[in-house]
C-alpha positions in Angstrom: 102.4 45.0 99.3 103.3 45.7 102.5 101.7 49.2 102.7 98.1 48.5 102.7 99.2 46.6 106.1 101.1 49.4 107.5 97.7 51.8 106.6 95.4 49.2 108.4 97.7 49.2 110.9 97.5 52.9 111.0 93.2 52.9 111.1 93.5 50.5 114.3 95.0 52.5 116.0 93.1 55.5 114.9 90.1 53.6 116.2 91.0 52.2 119.4 91.9 55.7 121.4 88.1 57.2 121.0 86.4 53.7 122.6 88.5 54.4 125.6 86.9 57.9 126.3 83.6 56.4 125.4 84.6 53.5 127.5 85.2 56.2 130.1 81.7 58.1 130.0 80.2 54.8 130.1 81.5 53.6 133.2 81.2 56.6 135.2 77.3 57.1 134.1 77.1 53.7 135.9 79.0 54.9 138.5 77.1 58.0 139.0 73.7 56.3 138.7 75.0 53.3 141.0 75.8 56.6 143.6 72.0 58.3 143.2 70.8 55.0 143.8 72.7 54.1 147.0 72.5 57.4 148.0 76.8 58.1 147.9 77.5 60.8 147.4 81.1 60.7 146.7 80.3 57.7 144.2 78.1 59.7 142.3 80.3 62.5 142.1 83.5 59.9 141.0 80.9 59.2 138.2 80.5 62.9 137.2 84.2 63.4 137.2 85.3 59.9 134.7 82.4 61.2 132.2 84.0 64.7 132.2 87.4 62.9 132.5 86.3 60.7 129.3 85.1 64.1 126.7 87.7 65.6 127.7 89.6 62.6 126.2 88.0 62.0 123.2 89.1 65.7 121.8 92.0 65.0 122.9 91.9 62.0 120.6 90.3 63.7 117.4 92.9 66.4 118.0 96.0 63.8 117.9 94.3 61.8 114.7 93.6 64.8 113.2 97.7 65.6 113.2 98.5 62.7 111.8 96.5 62.7 109.1 
C-alpha cells in the first residue's frame, strides 16, 4: 500500500520543476514590458535574459523527467 503514495510523490516532483521554468518566463515577460514602458533598456534586457533562461530550464527539466522514466 505504500507504493501508490511513492508514485504520487514522484509525479509531484516531476511536475514541480516545469512550473519554475514557466514562472521565470512569465516574470521575464513582465520585466521586459516594464522596461519598454519605462524606457529602461537595462530592465528590458534583463527581462529578455529571464525569458531565455526560462526556456533553457524547461528544456533541461524535460530531459531530467525523461531520464527518470
